[in-house]
N, C-alpha and C positions, 0 to 999 in steps of 0.2 A: 526660745524654749530651752529649758534646762535638760541636759542629758540625764538618763537614768543612772543612779549611783551604782557603780559596780559593786559586786559582792566583796565584802571584806575578806582578807586572807584568813582571818580566824574563823569566820563562818563557813567559808569554802572548805577549809581543812576539817572542820568538825563534821560537815555533811559527808565528805569522803570517808572519814573515819567510821561514821555510822554505817555507811554502805558496805565498807570492807568488813566490818564486824558482823553484819547480817548475812553476808554471802556464805561463810563456812557453815552456818546453821541451816540455811535454806537450801543450799546446793545439794548436799547429800539427800535431804528429804525429798526434794523434787526428783532426783535420780531414782530413789527407791520407789516413790509413788509411780513414776513412769514405768519402771521395771515390773512392779506389781500389776499395773494396768495391762501391760503387754502379756504377762503370764496369764491373767484372767481371760484376756481376749483369745490367746492361743488355746487355753483349756476349753473355752466355749466353742471355738471353731472345731477343735478336735472332737468334742462331744457331739456337736451337730453333724459332723461328717460321719461319725460312727453310727448315729441313729439313722442318718440317710442311707448308709450302706445296709444296715440291718432291715430297713423298711423298703429297700429297692425291690423292684419286680424280679430282677435276676436272682437275688439272694432267696427270695421267697419261693420262686419256681424251683431253684436248685434244692432248697430244703425239702419241699414237698416231693420232688422226684426221689431224693434220698430216702425219705420216709416210706414212700410207696414201694421202693426197691427193697428196703429192709423188711417191710411187711410181707412182700411177695416171697422173699427168702424164708421168712418164718413160717408162712403158710405152706410152702412147699416142704420145708423140713419137718414141721410138726402138724401137717394138715390132718392126718388121720387122728392124731391125739386130740387136736382142737375140736374136730367134728364129733369125736366121742364125748368130749366134755360138754359141748353145746347140746347134744342129744340128751344128756343127763338132766338138763334144766327142764323142769316141768312147766306147763303153761301157767298154773296159778302163781308160781314163783316169778316168772317173767312178767306177768301182769302186775304182781305186787311191786316188783322193782320199778316198773314203768310208773305206777301210781305214786310211789315214794319220790321218784325223780321229778314228777310233775308237781308234787307238793313243794319240793325244794325250789323249783323254778318260780312258783307263785310267791314263795318267801322272798326271793330276790326282787320280784316286782314290788313287794311291800317295802323293802329296803330303799329302793329308788323313790317310791311315792312319799315315804316319810322324810327322806332327805330333801326332796323338792319342796315339800310343805314347810320344812324348817327354814328353807331359803326364801320363802314368801309366796309360793304358788301351790295351793291345795287343789288336787284333782280327785274326782270320783274314781272308784276302782275301775269302772268301765272305761273312762277316758284314759287312765293310766295304762290299762291293758292294751288299748288300741295303740298308744304311742310307743310303749316299750317293746311289745312283741313283734310289731311290724318293723320297728327300727332295729331290733336285735338280729334280724335276718342278715343285716349288712356285715355282721362279724365273720361271715363265711367268705366275704370278699377280701382278697389280700390287702392289708392296710388297716391298722388298728384304729384309725381315725374315723372310719366310715360309720360305725354305730353311733358315735357321738354326733356326727353331722346329721345322720338320719333322724335321730331322736330330737335334735335341736330344731330341725325343719318341721317335724310333725308337731312339736310343742308350740312352735310359733303360730301354727294354725289355731291353737287354742288361746293365743294371747300371751304366751310365756316368753319372756325375753330369751333370745338365743344363747346369750352368755350364761344366763341362769340355768337353762337346760343343759348346756355343755358341762357346767360345773357340777350339776347334780349327777350326771352320768359318771364323770370322773370320780366324784366322791363315793358313789355307789361301788365302783370298781375298787377304790381304795379301802372302803370298809370291808368288802367281801374278801379282798386279798389279805388284809391284816388280820381279820377275824379267822380266816382259814389257816393262816400261819399260826395263830394262837391256839387253835384247836389241835393242829399237828404238834405244837410244842407241849401241850398238856396231855397228849395221849400216847404218842410214839415212844418217848423215853421210858414210860411206865407200863408198856404193854407186857413185856416179860423181862427177865433179868438179862437176856441176851441182847435185847434192843436198848437196854438202858444206856450203855456206853456208846452204842452205834448212833443214836439220835440225840445224845445229850446236848450237842451243839445247837439244836433247834430251840432250846430254852432261851437263847440270846434274843430270839425274835420277840418274846413277850414284852420286856421293857421298852424295846425300840418301837413296837407297834403302839403301846400305850402312850408313849411320848408323842408320836406322830399324830395319833388320833385325838389327843387332848385339844379341846376347842381353842385355847389360847395359841397353841402352836399351829393348829390346822388353819385357823383364820388368817394368821400371818402368811402362811404358805399360799393360801388362796389369793390373797391380795397381791402377793408377789407375782403369781402366775398372771393375774389380770393386768398388772402393771406392765409385765413383759409383753403381753398381748395387746397393749394399748387400749384396754377396756376400763370402764369406770370401776371403782372399788365396790365391794360388797354392800348392798343395801340392807340385807338381813344376814347376820352372822350365824354360823353354826352354834347351836346351844347345847348345853350338857343334856337337857331333856330330850331334844331331838336326836342327838347322837345315841343316847341310851335306847331310844325306841328302835333305831335302825340296827343297833347291835343285837337287840333281842330277836328281831326278825332274821338277822344274819345267822345267829346261832341256831335258830329253828331250822333254817335252810341246811346247815351242816348236819343237823340231827337227822333230817329226812334222807339226805344223800348218803350219809354214813350208814344208815339202816339199809339203804338200797344195796350197798356193797356187802353188808353183813349177811343179808338173806341169800345173796348169790354165793358168798363164801360158805355159808352154813350148809347149803345143798351140795356144793362141789367138794369141799374140803372137810366137812364135819365141823366140830367145834373145839379146835385145839386152844391151848391157853393163849389169852391175849387177842383172840380173833376180833372181838367187838372193838377194842381200842385201836387195833391196827386198821380195821375197816374205816373208822372215822378219820384217823390220821392219813391213811392212804389217799382218800378222796380229797380231803381239804388241802393237803400238801401238793398233790398233783394238779388241782385246779389253780392254786396260787402260782405254781411254777409255769403252767401253761399260759396263764395270763401275762406273766412277766416276760415270757418269750415272745416279744413283739413281732419276730420274724415268722412265727407260725400262726396261720389263720385259725382262729378259735382254739389255739393251743394244740393243734393236731400234731401227733407224734411225741411232743414233749410230755403232755399229760399222761399218755399211755405208758411212756417209758418210766416215768416216776412211779406210777401206780404199780407196774410190774415189779419194779425194784423193791418197793415197800411190801407189797403182798407176797413177794417171793421169800420173805423171811418167815412166813407162816405156812406156805404151801409150795407146790411145784410151779415151775415157770409156765407150763401149759395152762394150768388153772388160772394163774395170775393173768396171763395174756387173754384168756377167754373172758374173764371178768372185765378187763380193760376194754375189750372190743364190744362186749355187750353193753357196758355203761355208755360208751360212745354212741352206739346205735340208739339206745333209749334217749340220750340227750338230743340227738338229731330229730328223732320222732317227736319228742316233747316240743322242740322248737317249731316243728311243722304244725302240730296240733294247736298250740297256742296262737301261732300266726294265722291259722285258718279261722280260729274263733275271733281273733281281732279283725280279720277281713269281714267276717259276718257282722260284727258290731259296727264297723265303718259303713258297710252297706245299709244297715238299718238306720244309722244316724243320718246318712245322706238322704235316705228315702224320707225320713221325717222332715228334713229341711226342705225338700222339694214340695212335699205336701203342704207345709206351712206357707211356703212362697206362693203356691197355687191358690191357697185360700185367701191370702192377703192380696193377691193380684187384682181382682176386680174392685177392691176397695181403694187401691192406690190410684 
């Protein structure tokens, strides 16, 4: 057998020359790519650690303890003044505020229902009522993920994929937060000349919210979230029509909630210039800030602090704190009423199922 012919010197030299020429170009690129990958990994771990700290039970308990302590100090310091302001509220005004808050809560139901329908699952109002208002009680549990999980499990009983339910809840929160920020941006800077410069920075929120909520950007973000969660991509994408319907219901919700603050302000503080615009901006901005504060269950403390700060530009601190506490009380009462109605609907639905099964039993 003949031995394999060794590489000729000229071919070997040419191969080494090509390898040497490629190393300077590839080497720095590989180093830069590795450094960028390490930076992204470090940033991701840092963000994950920060979110874990903010959502930890210790941080939440510490925050709630601080909120309750500050509230106790405020009640002791201005207890007589607050009680005097509360007594000035007439029963018809309180009932009207409760009814407006309830209408705003129903609008948020329609936001979620329209978003879920746009993603491919249409529910009746009764079914959506049962799922949302029972699941929303989980927002009072420390941990912002519980309402999402609760509604996903309740939706799964109706044949809705869990990933779709979870996305619809997250999208509902995103629409409400961005639309609330937009309402604050178009009301607070123009309430009076004094608030023009104070809240001019809020105008930056408008273009950012429009870009984030545009379906081309929003669908890409959703697919990225699904990819990171190792879930299949969207079967039905968010459409311009569906998003427009949800925005209409969201704006109706801010209208009702802003009017709730306005009727309370009107009775306690009269009607100074800019009261109506400040009422809309105070509620929408405080709600958005309370939702973004993931360490505060149901935005407790953060929402009230923002509302007092905004309303304080038009009235006294005592009146602003009174309105903040009354709106929190009406919100809790509305959650209880809607959840009780949902429980009744669940009971009736279950009773109909048992009756149907009983009638079908002898035939099977």
